[in-house]
Backbone as XML, in Angstrom:
<?xml version="1.0"?>
<chain id="A" units="angstrom">
  <residue number="1" name="MET">
    <atom name="N" x="9.172" y="10.543" z="-9.892"/>
    <atom name="CA" x="10.449" y="9.920" z="-9.568"/>
    <atom name="C" x="10.229" y="8.424" z="-9.376"/>
  </residue>
  <residue number="2" name="ALA">
    <atom name="N" x="10.936" y="7.619" z="-10.092"/>
    <atom name="CA" x="10.817" y="6.163" z="-9.970"/>
    <atom name="C" x="11.562" y="5.696" z="-8.734"/>
  </residue>
  <residue number="3" name="MET">
    <atom name="N" x="11.124" y="4.575" z="-8.216"/>
    <atom name="CA" x="11.814" y="3.992" z="-7.072"/>
    <atom name="C" x="13.199" y="3.572" z="-7.539"/>
  </residue>
  <residue number="4" name="GLY">
    <atom name="N" x="14.217" y="3.964" z="-6.820"/>
    <atom name="CA" x="15.591" y="3.702" z="-7.216"/>
    <atom name="C" x="16.107" y="2.390" z="-6.679"/>
  </residue>
  <residue number="5" name="ALA">
    <atom name="N" x="17.317" y="2.435" z="-6.167"/>
    <atom name="CA" x="17.972" y="1.237" z="-5.641"/>
    <atom name="C" x="17.142" y="0.637" z="-4.520"/>
  </residue>
  <residue number="6" name="GLU">
    <atom name="N" x="17.253" y="-0.651" z="-4.387"/>
    <atom name="CA" x="16.493" y="-1.342" z="-3.348"/>
    <atom name="C" x="16.830" y="-0.761" z="-1.983"/>
  </residue>
  <residue number="7" name="GLU">
    <atom name="N" x="15.797" y="-0.516" z="-1.210"/>
    <atom name="CA" x="15.939" y="0.062" z="0.119"/>
    <atom name="C" x="16.082" y="-1.053" z="1.141"/>
  </residue>
  <residue number="8" name="GLU">
    <atom name="N" x="16.977" y="-0.839" z="2.095"/>
    <atom name="CA" x="17.087" y="-1.768" z="3.211"/>
    <atom name="C" x="16.191" y="-1.260" z="4.331"/>
  </residue>
  <residue number="9" name="GLY">
    <atom name="N" x="15.941" y="-2.076" z="5.286"/>
    <atom name="CA" x="15.086" y="-1.689" z="6.394"/>
    <atom name="C" x="13.635" y="-2.044" z="6.130"/>
  </residue>
  <residue number="10" name="ILE">
    <atom name="N" x="12.800" y="-1.629" z="7.074"/>
    <atom name="CA" x="11.373" y="-1.939" z="7.027"/>
    <atom name="C" x="10.623" y="-0.692" z="6.566"/>
  </residue>
  <residue number="11" name="LYS">
    <atom name="N" x="9.650" y="-0.882" z="5.682"/>
    <atom name="CA" x="8.821" y="0.239" z="5.254"/>
    <atom name="C" x="7.424" y="-0.252" z="4.904"/>
  </residue>
  <residue number="12" name="GLN">
    <atom name="N" x="6.556" y="0.724" z="4.744"/>
    <atom name="CA" x="5.203" y="0.456" z="4.285"/>
    <atom name="C" x="5.014" y="1.236" z="2.990"/>
  </residue>
  <residue number="13" name="VAL">
    <atom name="N" x="4.296" y="0.649" z="2.047"/>
    <atom name="CA" x="4.002" y="1.327" z="0.794"/>
    <atom name="C" x="2.487" y="1.417" z="0.636"/>
  </residue>
  <residue number="14" name="ILE">
    <atom name="N" x="2.046" y="2.602" z="0.278"/>
    <atom name="CA" x="0.639" y="2.859" z="-0.009"/>
    <atom name="C" x="0.557" y="3.160" z="-1.497"/>
  </residue>
  <residue number="15" name="ILE">
    <atom name="N" x="-0.327" y="2.461" z="-2.202"/>
    <atom name="CA" x="-0.474" y="2.659" z="-3.644"/>
    <atom name="C" x="-1.910" y="3.122" z="-3.906"/>
  </residue>
  <residue number="16" name="ILE">
    <atom name="N" x="-2.021" y="4.279" z="-4.548"/>
    <atom name="CA" x="-3.315" y="4.934" z="-4.769"/>
    <atom name="C" x="-3.651" y="4.928" z="-6.255"/>
  </residue>
  <residue number="17" name="ARG">
    <atom name="N" x="-4.916" y="4.677" z="-6.573"/>
    <atom name="CA" x="-5.390" y="4.793" z="-7.960"/>
    <atom name="C" x="-5.595" y="6.256" z="-8.317"/>
  </residue>
  <residue number="18" name="LYS">
    <atom name="N" x="-4.900" y="6.732" z="-9.336"/>
    <atom name="CA" x="-5.039" y="8.121" z="-9.767"/>
    <atom name="C" x="-6.127" y="8.302" z="-10.821"/>
  </residue>
  <residue number="19" name="ASP">
    <atom name="N" x="-6.570" y="7.210" z="-11.468"/>
    <atom name="CA" x="-7.568" y="7.328" z="-12.520"/>
    <atom name="C" x="-8.954" y="7.678" z="-12.002"/>
  </residue>
  <residue number="20" name="LEU">
    <atom name="N" x="-9.167" y="7.597" z="-10.693"/>
    <atom name="CA" x="-10.494" y="7.859" z="-10.128"/>
    <atom name="C" x="-10.781" y="9.346" z="-9.943"/>
  </residue>
  <residue number="21" name="GLY">
    <atom name="N" x="-9.743" y="10.173" z="-9.956"/>
    <atom name="CA" x="-9.940" y="11.600" z="-9.768"/>
    <atom name="C" x="-10.449" y="11.961" z="-8.379"/>
  </residue>
  <residue number="22" name="MET">
    <atom name="N" x="-10.032" y="11.200" z="-7.373"/>
    <atom name="CA" x="-10.469" y="11.482" z="-6.003"/>
    <atom name="C" x="-9.931" y="12.830" z="-5.543"/>
  </residue>
  <residue number="23" name="GLY">
    <atom name="N" x="-10.727" y="13.527" z="-4.741"/>
    <atom name="CA" x="-10.274" y="14.762" z="-4.142"/>
    <atom name="C" x="-9.164" y="14.483" z="-3.136"/>
  </residue>
  <residue number="24" name="THR">
    <atom name="N" x="-8.507" y="15.541" z="-2.691"/>
    <atom name="CA" x="-7.389" y="15.389" z="-1.761"/>
    <atom name="C" x="-7.812" y="14.693" z="-0.474"/>
  </residue>
  <residue number="25" name="GLY">
    <atom name="N" x="-8.920" y="15.120" z="0.110"/>
    <atom name="CA" x="-9.383" y="14.503" z="1.358"/>
    <atom name="C" x="-9.709" y="13.029" z="1.182"/>
  </residue>
  <residue number="26" name="LYS">
    <atom name="N" x="-10.368" y="12.699" z="0.090"/>
    <atom name="CA" x="-10.726" y="11.307" z="-0.194"/>
    <atom name="C" x="-9.461" y="10.472" z="-0.383"/>
  </residue>
  <residue number="27" name="THR">
    <atom name="N" x="-8.484" y="11.010" z="-1.103"/>
    <atom name="CA" x="-7.226" y="10.304" z="-1.329"/>
    <atom name="C" x="-6.516" y="10.031" z="-0.007"/>
  </residue>
  <residue number="28" name="VAL">
    <atom name="N" x="-6.455" y="11.035" z="0.849"/>
    <atom name="CA" x="-5.811" y="10.863" z="2.155"/>
    <atom name="C" x="-6.556" y="9.817" z="2.983"/>
  </residue>
  <residue number="29" name="ALA">
    <atom name="N" x="-7.876" y="9.853" z="2.979"/>
    <atom name="CA" x="-8.659" y="8.880" z="3.742"/>
    <atom name="C" x="-8.415" y="7.458" z="3.236"/>
  </residue>
  <residue number="30" name="GLN">
    <atom name="N" x="-8.393" y="7.277" z="1.915"/>
    <atom name="CA" x="-8.175" y="5.938" z="1.360"/>
    <atom name="C" x="-6.760" y="5.448" z="1.661"/>
  </residue>
  <residue number="31" name="GLY">
    <atom name="N" x="-5.783" y="6.338" z="1.593"/>
    <atom name="CA" x="-4.419" y="5.976" z="1.962"/>
    <atom name="C" x="-4.299" y="5.612" z="3.434"/>
  </residue>
  <residue number="32" name="SER">
    <atom name="N" x="-5.045" y="6.321" z="4.272"/>
    <atom name="CA" x="-5.050" y="6.005" z="5.709"/>
    <atom name="C" x="-5.651" y="4.635" z="5.961"/>
  </residue>
  <residue number="33" name="HIS">
    <atom name="N" x="-6.736" y="4.329" z="5.266"/>
    <atom name="CA" x="-7.325" y="2.984" z="5.385"/>
    <atom name="C" x="-6.293" y="1.923" z="4.984"/>
  </residue>
  <residue number="34" name="ALA">
    <atom name="N" x="-5.619" y="2.155" z="3.871"/>
    <atom name="CA" x="-4.625" y="1.193" z="3.374"/>
    <atom name="C" x="-3.501" y="0.996" z="4.385"/>
  </residue>
  <residue number="35" name="SER">
    <atom name="N" x="-3.035" y="2.083" z="4.982"/>
    <atom name="CA" x="-1.945" y="2.002" z="5.960"/>
    <atom name="C" x="-2.347" y="1.170" z="7.167"/>
  </residue>
  <residue number="36" name="LEU">
    <atom name="N" x="-3.482" y="1.491" z="7.742"/>
    <atom name="CA" x="-3.929" y="0.774" z="8.938"/>
    <atom name="C" x="-4.251" y="-0.685" z="8.631"/>
  </residue>
  <residue number="37" name="MET">
    <atom name="N" x="-4.954" y="-0.921" z="7.534"/>
    <atom name="CA" x="-5.334" y="-2.292" z="7.192"/>
    <atom name="C" x="-4.125" y="-3.180" z="6.945"/>
  </residue>
  <residue number="38" name="SER">
    <atom name="N" x="-3.115" y="-2.665" z="6.252"/>
    <atom name="CA" x="-1.948" y="-3.506" z="5.972"/>
    <atom name="C" x="-1.075" y="-3.680" z="7.218"/>
  </residue>
  <residue number="39" name="TYR">
    <atom name="N" x="-1.036" y="-2.670" z="8.084"/>
    <atom name="CA" x="-0.338" y="-2.819" z="9.367"/>
    <atom name="C" x="-0.986" y="-3.947" z="10.179"/>
  </residue>
  <residue number="40" name="LEU">
    <atom name="N" x="-2.315" y="-3.934" z="10.258"/>
    <atom name="CA" x="-3.025" y="-4.990" z="10.986"/>
    <atom name="C" x="-2.813" y="-6.354" z="10.334"/>
  </residue>
  <residue number="41" name="GLU">
    <atom name="N" x="-2.727" y="-6.391" z="9.015"/>
    <atom name="CA" x="-2.462" y="-7.646" z="8.306"/>
    <atom name="C" x="-1.078" y="-8.185" z="8.678"/>
  </residue>
  <residue number="42" name="THR">
    <atom name="N" x="-0.107" y="-7.288" z="8.813"/>
    <atom name="CA" x="1.237" y="-7.702" z="9.238"/>
    <atom name="C" x="1.174" y="-8.331" z="10.629"/>
  </residue>
  <residue number="43" name="LEU">
    <atom name="N" x="0.454" y="-7.700" z="11.528"/>
    <atom name="CA" x="0.293" y="-8.255" z="12.883"/>
    <atom name="C" x="-0.449" y="-9.591" z="12.854"/>
  </residue>
  <residue number="44" name="ASN">
    <atom name="N" x="-1.556" y="-9.633" z="12.109"/>
    <atom name="CA" x="-2.416" y="-10.819" z="12.089"/>
    <atom name="C" x="-1.787" y="-12.027" z="11.408"/>
  </residue>
  <residue number="45" name="THR">
    <atom name="N" x="-0.746" y="-11.799" z="10.608"/>
    <atom name="CA" x="-0.077" y="-12.932" z="9.948"/>
    <atom name="C" x="1.162" y="-13.373" z="10.723"/>
  </residue>
  <residue number="46" name="GLY">
    <atom name="N" x="1.285" y="-12.904" z="11.969"/>
    <atom name="CA" x="2.343" y="-13.392" z="12.845"/>
    <atom name="C" x="3.682" y="-12.702" z="12.711"/>
  </residue>
  <residue number="47" name="HIS">
    <atom name="N" x="3.681" y="-11.497" z="12.179"/>
    <atom name="CA" x="4.938" y="-10.780" z="11.986"/>
    <atom name="C" x="5.043" y="-9.567" z="12.913"/>
  </residue>
  <residue number="48" name="ARG">
    <atom name="N" x="4.719" y="-9.775" z="14.174"/>
    <atom name="CA" x="4.765" y="-8.697" z="15.169"/>
    <atom name="C" x="6.156" y="-8.079" z="15.247"/>
  </residue>
  <residue number="49" name="ASP">
    <atom name="N" x="7.200" y="-8.909" z="15.096"/>
    <atom name="CA" x="8.572" y="-8.394" z="15.158"/>
    <atom name="C" x="8.833" y="-7.355" z="14.077"/>
  </residue>
  <residue number="50" name="ILE">
    <atom name="N" x="8.342" y="-7.598" z="12.866"/>
    <atom name="CA" x="8.525" y="-6.642" z="11.773"/>
    <atom name="C" x="7.720" y="-5.370" z="12.041"/>
  </residue>
  <residue number="51" name="ALA">
    <atom name="N" x="6.486" y="-5.534" z="12.509"/>
    <atom name="CA" x="5.648" y="-4.370" z="12.818"/>
    <atom name="C" x="6.285" y="-3.507" z="13.906"/>
  </residue>
  <residue number="52" name="GLU">
    <atom name="N" x="6.830" y="-4.139" z="14.936"/>
    <atom name="CA" x="7.460" y="-3.397" z="16.024"/>
    <atom name="C" x="8.736" y="-2.703" z="15.559"/>
  </residue>
  <residue number="53" name="SER">
    <atom name="N" x="9.529" y="-3.366" z="14.721"/>
    <atom name="CA" x="10.737" y="-2.741" z="14.175"/>
    <atom name="C" x="10.374" y="-1.512" z="13.348"/>
  </residue>
  <residue number="54" name="TRP">
    <atom name="N" x="9.323" y="-1.618" z="12.563"/>
    <atom name="CA" x="8.860" y="-0.506" z="11.731"/>
    <atom name="C" x="8.505" y="0.706" z="12.598"/>
  </residue>
  <residue number="55" name="ILE">
    <atom name="N" x="7.800" y="0.456" z="13.670"/>
    <atom name="CA" x="7.427" y="1.549" z="14.574"/>
    <atom name="C" x="8.677" y="2.157" z="15.209"/>
  </residue>
  <residue number="56" name="GLU">
    <atom name="N" x="9.586" y="1.315" z="15.665"/>
    <atom name="CA" x="10.826" y="1.799" z="16.293"/>
    <atom name="C" x="11.681" y="2.611" z="15.318"/>
  </residue>
  <residue number="57" name="GLU">
    <atom name="N" x="11.620" y="2.265" z="14.015"/>
    <atom name="CA" x="12.426" y="2.949" z="12.998"/>
    <atom name="C" x="11.766" y="4.218" z="12.459"/>
  </residue>
  <residue number="58" name="GLY">
    <atom name="N" x="10.580" y="4.567" z="12.962"/>
    <atom name="CA" x="9.935" y="5.806" z="12.537"/>
    <atom name="C" x="8.792" y="5.666" z="11.554"/>
  </residue>
  <residue number="59" name="GLU">
    <atom name="N" x="8.313" y="4.439" z="11.321"/>
    <atom name="CA" x="7.141" y="4.185" z="10.478"/>
    <atom name="C" x="7.286" y="4.732" z="9.051"/>
  </residue>
  <residue number="60" name="LYS">
    <atom name="N" x="8.379" y="4.392" z="8.393"/>
    <atom name="CA" x="8.637" y="4.861" z="7.029"/>
    <atom name="C" x="7.516" y="4.422" z="6.092"/>
  </residue>
  <residue number="61" name="LYS">
    <atom name="N" x="6.990" y="5.405" z="5.351"/>
    <atom name="CA" x="5.935" y="5.145" z="4.366"/>
    <atom name="C" x="6.318" y="5.785" z="3.043"/>
  </residue>
  <residue number="62" name="ILE">
    <atom name="N" x="6.012" y="5.101" z="1.959"/>
    <atom name="CA" x="6.187" y="5.621" z="0.611"/>
    <atom name="C" x="4.810" y="5.551" z="-0.052"/>
  </residue>
  <residue number="63" name="VAL">
    <atom name="N" x="4.393" y="6.633" z="-0.717"/>
    <atom name="CA" x="3.094" y="6.656" z="-1.382"/>
    <atom name="C" x="3.333" y="6.725" z="-2.886"/>
  </residue>
  <residue number="64" name="LEU">
    <atom name="N" x="2.785" y="5.726" z="-3.584"/>
    <atom name="CA" x="2.968" y="5.574" z="-5.026"/>
    <atom name="C" x="1.612" y="5.625" z="-5.720"/>
  </residue>
  <residue number="65" name="LYS">
    <atom name="N" x="1.639" y="5.679" z="-7.045"/>
    <atom name="CA" x="0.383" y="5.741" z="-7.786"/>
    <atom name="C" x="0.351" y="4.727" z="-8.918"/>
  </residue>
  <residue number="66" name="VAL">
    <atom name="N" x="-0.870" y="4.316" z="-9.250"/>
    <atom name="CA" x="-1.142" y="3.509" z="-10.441"/>
    <atom name="C" x="-2.300" y="4.171" z="-11.180"/>
  </residue>
  <residue number="67" name="GLU">
    <atom name="N" x="-2.504" y="3.759" z="-12.418"/>
    <atom name="CA" x="-3.516" y="4.402" z="-13.259"/>
    <atom name="C" x="-4.746" y="3.544" z="-13.525"/>
  </residue>
  <residue number="68" name="SER">
    <atom name="N" x="-4.856" y="2.369" z="-12.858"/>
    <atom name="CA" x="-6.037" y="1.544" z="-13.106"/>
    <atom name="C" x="-6.255" y="0.527" z="-11.989"/>
  </residue>
  <residue number="69" name="GLU">
    <atom name="N" x="-7.481" y="0.060" z="-11.914"/>
    <atom name="CA" x="-7.807" y="-1.006" z="-10.966"/>
    <atom name="C" x="-7.048" y="-2.276" z="-11.327"/>
  </residue>
  <residue number="70" name="GLU">
    <atom name="N" x="-6.914" y="-2.535" z="-12.621"/>
    <atom name="CA" x="-6.200" y="-3.731" z="-13.066"/>
    <atom name="C" x="-4.758" y="-3.749" z="-12.545"/>
  </residue>
  <residue number="71" name="MET">
    <atom name="N" x="-4.084" y="-2.603" z="-12.633"/>
    <atom name="CA" x="-2.706" y="-2.526" z="-12.140"/>
    <atom name="C" x="-2.650" y="-2.767" z="-10.634"/>
  </residue>
  <residue number="72" name="LEU">
    <atom name="N" x="-3.604" y="-2.181" z="-9.909"/>
    <atom name="CA" x="-3.630" y="-2.338" z="-8.457"/>
    <atom name="C" x="-3.872" y="-3.797" z="-8.078"/>
  </residue>
  <residue number="73" name="ARG">
    <atom name="N" x="-4.798" y="-4.443" z="-8.758"/>
    <atom name="CA" x="-5.091" y="-5.854" z="-8.471"/>
    <atom name="C" x="-3.913" y="-6.775" z="-8.811"/>
  </residue>
  <residue number="74" name="LYS">
    <atom name="N" x="-3.202" y="-6.489" z="-9.886"/>
    <atom name="CA" x="-2.023" y="-7.297" z="-10.242"/>
    <atom name="C" x="-0.952" y="-7.183" z="-9.155"/>
  </residue>
  <residue number="75" name="LEU">
    <atom name="N" x="-0.748" y="-5.981" z="-8.656"/>
    <atom name="CA" x="0.210" y="-5.792" z="-7.564"/>
    <atom name="C" x="-0.240" y="-6.553" z="-6.320"/>
  </residue>
  <residue number="76" name="TYR">
    <atom name="N" x="-1.513" y="-6.445" z="-6.001"/>
    <atom name="CA" x="-2.073" y="-7.147" z="-4.837"/>
    <atom name="C" x="-1.818" y="-8.644" z="-4.943"/>
  </residue>
  <residue number="77" name="GLU">
    <atom name="N" x="-2.102" y="-9.210" z="-6.095"/>
    <atom name="CA" x="-1.885" y="-10.647" z="-6.301"/>
    <atom name="C" x="-0.404" y="-11.000" z="-6.198"/>
  </residue>
  <residue number="78" name="GLY">
    <atom name="N" x="0.456" y="-10.141" z="-6.722"/>
    <atom name="CA" x="1.892" y="-10.377" z="-6.633"/>
    <atom name="C" x="2.385" y="-10.391" z="-5.197"/>
  </residue>
  <residue number="79" name="PHE">
    <atom name="N" x="1.923" y="-9.436" z="-4.388"/>
    <atom name="CA" x="2.323" y="-9.404" z="-2.976"/>
    <atom name="C" x="1.778" y="-10.612" z="-2.225"/>
  </residue>
  <residue number="80" name="ARG">
    <atom name="N" x="0.545" y="-10.979" z="-2.522"/>
    <atom name="CA" x="-0.032" y="-12.154" z="-1.853"/>
    <atom name="C" x="0.742" y="-13.416" z="-2.236"/>
  </residue>
  <residue number="81" name="TYR">
    <atom name="N" x="1.129" y="-13.543" z="-3.492"/>
    <atom name="CA" x="1.899" y="-14.691" z="-3.947"/>
    <atom name="C" x="3.226" y="-14.782" z="-3.191"/>
  </residue>
  <residue number="82" name="LYS">
    <atom name="N" x="3.853" y="-13.628" z="-2.952"/>
    <atom name="CA" x="5.133" y="-13.593" z="-2.231"/>
    <atom name="C" x="4.959" y="-13.631" z="-0.713"/>
  </residue>
  <residue number="83" name="LYS">
    <atom name="N" x="3.695" y="-13.715" z="-0.272"/>
    <atom name="CA" x="3.368" y="-13.776" z="1.161"/>
    <atom name="C" x="3.821" y="-12.525" z="1.920"/>
  </residue>
  <residue number="84" name="ILE">
    <atom name="N" x="3.707" y="-11.382" z="1.246"/>
    <atom name="CA" x="3.986" y="-10.092" z="1.863"/>
    <atom name="C" x="2.644" y="-9.523" z="2.322"/>
  </residue>
  <residue number="85" name="PRO">
    <atom name="N" x="2.508" y="-9.183" z="3.605"/>
    <atom name="CA" x="1.222" y="-8.676" z="4.103"/>
    <atom name="C" x="0.770" y="-7.441" z="3.323"/>
  </residue>
  <residue number="86" name="CYS">
    <atom name="N" x="-0.496" y="-7.465" z="2.909"/>
    <atom name="CA" x="-1.052" y="-6.356" z="2.142"/>
    <atom name="C" x="-2.562" y="-6.321" z="2.314"/>
  </residue>
  <residue number="87" name="ALA">
    <atom name="N" x="-3.152" y="-5.191" z="1.957"/>
    <atom name="CA" x="-4.599" y="-5.036" z="2.087"/>
    <atom name="C" x="-5.126" y="-4.153" z="0.964"/>
  </residue>
  <residue number="88" name="LEU">
    <atom name="N" x="-6.156" y="-4.628" z="0.303"/>
    <atom name="CA" x="-6.817" y="-3.900" z="-0.772"/>
    <atom name="C" x="-7.993" y="-3.127" z="-0.180"/>
  </residue>
  <residue number="89" name="VAL">
    <atom name="N" x="-8.096" y="-1.848" z="-0.507"/>
    <atom name="CA" x="-9.148" y="-0.991" z="0.046"/>
    <atom name="C" x="-10.271" y="-0.834" z="-0.971"/>
  </residue>
  <residue number="90" name="THR">
    <atom name="N" x="-11.499" y="-1.060" z="-0.524"/>
    <atom name="CA" x="-12.679" y="-0.784" z="-1.345"/>
    <atom name="C" x="-13.525" y="0.250" z="-0.620"/>
  </residue>
  <residue number="91" name="ASP">
    <atom name="N" x="-14.059" y="1.188" z="-1.365"/>
    <atom name="CA" x="-14.802" y="2.303" z="-0.794"/>
    <atom name="C" x="-16.232" y="1.893" z="-0.441"/>
  </residue>
  <residue number="92" name="ALA">
    <atom name="N" x="-16.727" y="2.490" z="0.631"/>
    <atom name="CA" x="-18.099" y="2.214" z="1.083"/>
    <atom name="C" x="-19.141" y="2.911" z="0.214"/>
  </residue>
  <residue number="93" name="GLY">
    <atom name="N" x="-18.738" y="3.908" z="-0.558"/>
    <atom name="CA" x="-19.665" y="4.574" z="-1.461"/>
    <atom name="C" x="-20.503" y="5.659" z="-0.819"/>
  </residue>
  <residue number="94" name="LEU">
    <atom name="N" x="-20.032" y="6.236" z="0.279"/>
    <atom name="CA" x="-20.817" y="7.251" z="0.982"/>
    <atom name="C" x="-20.594" y="8.671" z="0.455"/>
  </residue>
  <residue number="95" name="THR">
    <atom name="N" x="-19.539" y="8.886" z="-0.306"/>
    <atom name="CA" x="-19.268" y="10.253" z="-0.768"/>
    <atom name="C" x="-19.022" y="10.306" z="-2.275"/>
  </residue>
  <residue number="96" name="GLU">
    <atom name="N" x="-17.790" y="10.230" z="-2.719"/>
    <atom name="CA" x="-17.429" y="10.495" z="-4.119"/>
    <atom name="C" x="-17.560" y="9.312" z="-5.075"/>
  </residue>
  <residue number="97" name="LEU">
    <atom name="N" x="-17.473" y="8.092" z="-4.564"/>
    <atom name="CA" x="-17.337" y="6.924" z="-5.433"/>
    <atom name="C" x="-18.468" y="5.931" z="-5.227"/>
  </residue>
  <residue number="98" name="PRO">
    <atom name="N" x="-18.758" y="5.116" z="-6.236"/>
    <atom name="CA" x="-19.754" y="4.058" z="-6.070"/>
    <atom name="C" x="-19.276" y="3.022" z="-5.049"/>
  </residue>
  <residue number="99" name="PRO">
    <atom name="N" x="-20.204" y="2.389" z="-4.320"/>
    <atom name="CA" x="-19.810" y="1.354" z="-3.361"/>
    <atom name="C" x="-19.009" y="0.248" z="-4.039"/>
  </residue>
  <residue number="100" name="GLY">
    <atom name="N" x="-17.967" y="-0.204" z="-3.342"/>
    <atom name="CA" x="-17.151" y="-1.301" z="-3.844"/>
    <atom name="C" x="-16.011" y="-0.896" z="-4.758"/>
  </residue>
  <residue number="101" name="THR">
    <atom name="N" x="-15.841" y="0.416" z="-5.008"/>
    <atom name="CA" x="-14.740" y="0.868" z="-5.852"/>
    <atom name="C" x="-13.410" y="0.574" z="-5.161"/>
  </residue>
  <residue number="102" name="VAL">
    <atom name="N" x="-12.506" y="-0.085" z="-5.857"/>
    <atom name="CA" x="-11.179" y="-0.376" z="-5.326"/>
    <atom name="C" x="-10.336" y="0.890" z="-5.479"/>
  </residue>
  <residue number="103" name="THR">
    <atom name="N" x="-9.802" y="1.400" z="-4.361"/>
    <atom name="CA" x="-9.141" y="2.700" z="-4.367"/>
    <atom name="C" x="-7.646" y="2.675" z="-4.063"/>
  </residue>
  <residue number="104" name="ALA">
    <atom name="N" x="-7.220" y="1.736" z="-3.236"/>
    <atom name="CA" x="-5.840" y="1.781" z="-2.746"/>
    <atom name="C" x="-5.376" y="0.393" z="-2.324"/>
  </residue>
  <residue number="105" name="LEU">
    <atom name="N" x="-4.056" y="0.284" z="-2.164"/>
    <atom name="CA" x="-3.427" y="-0.943" z="-1.680"/>
    <atom name="C" x="-2.386" y="-0.551" z="-0.643"/>
  </residue>
  <residue number="106" name="GLY">
    <atom name="N" x="-2.452" y="-1.183" z="0.504"/>
    <atom name="CA" x="-1.428" y="-1.009" z="1.522"/>
    <atom name="C" x="-0.540" y="-2.239" z="1.534"/>
  </residue>
  <residue number="107" name="VAL">
    <atom name="N" x="0.765" y="-2.038" z="1.655"/>
    <atom name="CA" x="1.727" y="-3.144" z="1.671"/>
    <atom name="C" x="2.641" y="-2.977" z="2.869"/>
  </residue>
  <residue number="108" name="GLY">
    <atom name="N" x="2.683" y="-4.016" z="3.691"/>
    <atom name="CA" x="3.566" y="-4.008" z="4.852"/>
    <atom name="C" x="2.989" y="-3.242" z="6.027"/>
  </residue>
  <residue number="109" name="PRO">
    <atom name="N" x="3.845" y="-3.000" z="6.977"/>
    <atom name="CA" x="5.298" y="-2.921" z="6.930"/>
    <atom name="C" x="5.956" y="-4.276" z="6.629"/>
  </residue>
  <residue number="110" name="TRP">
    <atom name="N" x="7.048" y="-4.151" z="5.856"/>
    <atom name="CA" x="7.780" y="-5.343" z="5.430"/>
    <atom name="C" x="9.185" y="-4.924" z="5.014"/>
  </residue>
  <residue number="111" name="LYS">
    <atom name="N" x="9.990" y="-5.901" z="4.656"/>
    <atom name="CA" x="11.361" y="-5.640" z="4.207"/>
    <atom name="C" x="11.335" y="-4.827" z="2.915"/>
  </residue>
  <residue number="112" name="GLY">
    <atom name="N" x="11.972" y="-3.661" z="2.953"/>
    <atom name="CA" x="11.942" y="-2.761" z="1.811"/>
    <atom name="C" x="12.440" y="-3.388" z="0.531"/>
  </residue>
  <residue number="113" name="SER">
    <atom name="N" x="13.487" y="-4.185" z="0.602"/>
    <atom name="CA" x="14.049" y="-4.791" z="-0.607"/>
    <atom name="C" x="13.059" y="-5.743" z="-1.269"/>
  </residue>
  <residue number="114" name="GLU">
    <atom name="N" x="12.210" y="-6.411" z="-0.483"/>
    <atom name="CA" x="11.214" y="-7.321" z="-1.056"/>
    <atom name="C" x="10.039" y="-6.557" z="-1.657"/>
  </residue>
  <residue number="115" name="ILE">
    <atom name="N" x="9.625" y="-5.471" z="-1.011"/>
    <atom name="CA" x="8.551" y="-4.636" z="-1.572"/>
    <atom name="C" x="9.006" y="-4.029" z="-2.892"/>
  </residue>
  <residue number="116" name="ASP">
    <atom name="N" x="10.254" y="-3.558" z="-2.926"/>
    <atom name="CA" x="10.786" y="-2.883" z="-4.111"/>
    <atom name="C" x="10.773" y="-3.773" z="-5.351"/>
  </residue>
  <residue number="117" name="GLN">
    <atom name="N" x="10.842" y="-5.079" z="-5.174"/>
    <atom name="CA" x="10.841" y="-5.986" z="-6.324"/>
    <atom name="C" x="9.583" y="-5.803" z="-7.172"/>
  </residue>
  <residue number="118" name="LEU">
    <atom name="N" x="8.453" y="-5.459" z="-6.533"/>
    <atom name="CA" x="7.195" y="-5.295" z="-7.266"/>
    <atom name="C" x="6.834" y="-3.837" z="-7.529"/>
  </residue>
  <residue number="119" name="THR">
    <atom name="N" x="7.449" y="-2.902" z="-6.822"/>
    <atom name="CA" x="7.056" y="-1.496" z="-6.958"/>
    <atom name="C" x="8.096" y="-0.637" z="-7.672"/>
  </residue>
  <residue number="120" name="ARG">
    <atom name="N" x="9.196" y="-1.209" z="-8.036"/>
    <atom name="CA" x="10.327" y="-0.466" z="-8.609"/>
    <atom name="C" x="9.913" y="0.471" z="-9.744"/>
  </residue>
  <residue number="121" name="GLY">
    <atom name="N" x="9.003" y="0.074" z="-10.591"/>
    <atom name="CA" x="8.624" y="0.892" z="-11.742"/>
    <atom name="C" x="7.549" y="1.927" z="-11.490"/>
  </residue>
  <residue number="122" name="LEU">
    <atom name="N" x="7.020" y="1.983" z="-10.278"/>
    <atom name="CA" x="5.938" y="2.926" z="-9.985"/>
    <atom name="C" x="6.485" y="4.304" z="-9.636"/>
  </residue>
  <residue number="123" name="LYS">
    <atom name="N" x="5.651" y="5.319" z="-9.842"/>
    <atom name="CA" x="6.051" y="6.698" z="-9.544"/>
    <atom name="C" x="5.404" y="7.163" z="-8.240"/>
  </residue>
  <residue number="124" name="LEU">
    <atom name="N" x="6.069" y="8.119" z="-7.603"/>
    <atom name="CA" x="5.535" y="8.708" z="-6.383"/>
    <atom name="C" x="4.235" y="9.446" z="-6.685"/>
  </residue>
  <residue number="125" name="LEU">
    <atom name="N" x="3.335" y="9.447" z="-5.722"/>
    <atom name="CA" x="2.049" y="10.153" z="-5.876"/>
    <atom name="C" x="2.289" y="11.651" z="-5.869"/>
  </residue>
</chain>
């Protein structure tokens, strides 16, 4: 299902690489890293008000997928260009993947309508 009309409110988006063939547990762990890292990035860039609103609104999260590291990096650069808090996750290499493998991207919490500008064409995981 593609992302539809622009969403209002605050949300967080987690984007996972599907081309790596990660197991379910590994995928959940990488998504969790992305969620926490991007939440902390929102706080660390001075947007405590947005982070607090997100928590008060129920911590809305959307999990999407991409098929390559290149796609994930392009999204990361796009969010950074727009000054939307985000965090790129690289794996430590202790289990399924080689060290330094880029696995996921966390975005926000941030204004849903601004996130949607870059994620509109992505599909749900």
